[in-house]
N, C-alpha and C positions, 0 to 999 in steps of 0.2 A: 109162342105166346108173345104178344106185344104189350106195350105199356098201357094201352087203352083197356085191355082185358084185365091186367093186374089192378089198375086203379078202380075198375068197376066191380071187382070181386066183392061179394057181400059178406064182409067180416068186420066185427067191431073189436079191434085190438085194445082200445081204451078200456072196455068193460070186461075184457078177458082176464081170468085169474093168472097169476104168475106161474102156477104149476102147469097150466095148459100152454102158456107161452113157451116155457122151457121144453116141454115135450115136443111142441111143434118145431122149435129151433133144432132140437136133437134129430128129429126125423128129417128135417130139411138138410142138415149137414150130412147125414148118412146118404141121402139121395144124391146130393151134389158130389160127394166122394165117389159114389158108384158110377154116376154119369161120366165123371172125369176118367175113371178107370177104364171105361169102355170107349172112350173117345179116340179118334184118330186125327193126328196133326196133318193138315193138308197145306199145299202151297199152290198159288196161282199167280199168273202174271197178267196184268191189265195195262193197256196203253195209258189210261188216265192216271192210275195210281201206282203203277209199277208192281213189284213183288208184294204179295199179300200172303201172310201165314195165318191160318185159322184152325180151330178145333172143330171137327165134325162130330156131333153127338148122335147116339143111337138109343133113344129112350126105351125101346122095346127090350133091350138087354138089362135094363135096370128095374124091370117090373117083376113082382114075385111070380114064381111059376106054379 
């Protein structure tokens, strides 16, 4: 997902109730924790930037079965 998709997502946070906002935040935190739990740390070396360490995510492992 890129910034353009996030910015154009049709949701009105200003008019959303606090209860719904808290539920969405909780669900989001649970998803991010699960995504991180299934991530693998990778290393790569590039001429232009040198050594790069990044996390590779596998969203399919964080979906309900």
